C-alpha positions in Angstrom: -2.0 17.8 -43.5 -3.7 15.2 -41.5 -7.4 15.1 -40.6 -8.7 12.8 -37.9 -12.4 12.4 -37.3 -13.5 13.2 -33.8 -14.7 9.6 -33.4 -11.3 8.3 -34.5 -9.5 10.7 -32.2 -11.6 9.5 -29.3 -10.8 5.8 -30.1 -7.1 6.7 -30.4 -7.1 8.5 -27.1 -8.9 5.6 -25.4 -6.3 3.2 -26.7 -3.5 5.3 -25.2 -5.4 6.7 -22.2 -2.9 5.8 -19.5 0.1 7.3 -21.3 -1.9 10.4 -22.3 -2.8 11.0 -18.7 0.4 9.9 -17.0 3.1 10.9 -19.5 1.6 13.7 -21.6 -0.5 15.3 -18.9 -3.9 15.3 -20.4 -6.5 15.8 -17.7 -9.9 14.3 -18.5 -12.7 16.8 -18.4 -15.0 14.2 -16.7 -14.0 11.2 -14.6 -17.2 9.2 -15.3 -16.3 8.4 -18.9 -13.3 7.3 -21.0 -11.1 9.9 -22.7 -12.6 11.4 -25.8 -11.8 14.0 -28.4 -13.4 16.8 -26.4 -10.8 16.3 -23.7 -8.0 17.2 -26.2 -10.1 19.9 -28.0 -10.5 21.6 -24.6 -6.8 22.4 -24.6 -7.1 24.0 -28.0 -10.3 25.9 -27.4 -9.2 28.0 -24.5 -6.7 30.1 -26.5 -7.1 33.8 -27.5 -8.5 34.6 -30.9 -5.1 35.6 -32.3 -3.5 32.3 -31.0 -6.4 30.3 -32.5 -5.8 32.2 -35.8 -2.1 31.5 -35.7 -2.7 27.8 -35.1 -5.2 27.7 -37.9 -2.7 29.3 -40.2 -0.3 26.5 -39.3 -2.9 23.8 -39.9 -4.1 23.1 -36.4 -7.9 23.5 -36.0 -11.1 21.5 -35.6 -13.6 21.5 -38.5 -16.5 19.6 -39.8 -14.3 16.7 -40.9 -12.5 16.5 -37.5 -9.2 17.7 -36.1 -6.9 19.1 -38.8 -3.1 19.2 -38.1 0.2 19.3 -39.7 3.0 17.8 -37.6 5.6 19.7 -39.6 4.0 23.0 -38.4 4.1 22.1 -34.7 7.6 23.7 -34.3 6.2 27.2 -35.1 3.2 26.7 -32.8 5.4 25.3 -30.1 7.7 28.3 -30.3 4.9 30.8 -29.9 3.3 28.9 -27.0 6.7 28.7 -25.3 7.3 32.4 -25.9 4.0 33.1 -24.0 5.3 31.1 -21.1 8.8 32.6 -21.2 7.5 36.2 -21.2 5.1 35.4 -18.3 7.8 33.7 -16.3 10.2 36.7 -16.9 7.5 39.1 -15.7 7.8 40.9 -19.1 4.5 40.3 -20.8 5.3 42.5 -23.8 5.8 41.6 -27.4 4.2 38.2 -27.7 1.5 39.0 -25.2 0.6 42.1 -27.1 0.6 40.2 -30.4 -1.8 37.6 -28.9 -3.9 40.1 -26.9 -3.2 38.4 -23.6 -3.5 40.0 -20.2 -4.1 37.6 -17.3 -2.1 34.9 -15.6 -4.6 32.3 -17.0 -3.5 33.3 -20.5 -0.1 31.7 -19.8 -1.9 28.4 -19.3 -4.4 28.8 -22.1 -2.0 30.0 -24.7 1.1 28.3 -23.5 0.9 25.2 -21.4 -2.4 24.0 -22.8 -1.2 24.3 -26.4 2.0 22.5 -25.6 0.0 19.7 -23.9 -2.2 19.3 -27.0 0.8 19.2 -29.3 2.5 16.6 -27.1 -0.7 14.4 -27.2 -1.0 14.6 -31.0 2.7 13.9 -31.5 2.4 11.0 -29.1 -0.5 9.5 -31.0 0.4 10.3 -34.6 4.0 11.3 -34.6 5.4 7.9 -35.7 2.8 7.5 -38.5 3.9 8.3 -42.1 
C-alpha cells in the first residue's frame, strides 16, 4: 500500500502536467492554477457509494494522510470500471449497474471513464517506482 500526501501528489502532478493532460487525459478543474491533487481526486469523488466502497476495499481512497493506493489492486478496480462502460455501451445496464446502484448516462463516466483516468494517472506517476 502506498500513501502519498496531497502536497506531494500536487508536486508530482505539476512535474508531469503536460503528459497528464495530453497523454493520460486529466482535465484541470481550473485553468488559472497548476494541476493539483484535487484535480485527480475529482475523478475519484464522483463515483457511486458502492463503487467508492469497492475502491476502498481495494486500497484506493483519500484519507487524512493523503491518497492511499495499491497498484497491485488496480486490475480489479479497472475490470469493474470497464464493466460499467461495457454494459452501458451494450445498452444492457444490468448486473454491474445494479451492483453499483447506477442509473444515468453520467454514471458511465463517473464510475467508468473517470476511474480509468485516475488509475492511468497514478500508474503513470508511480507505476515505475518500487
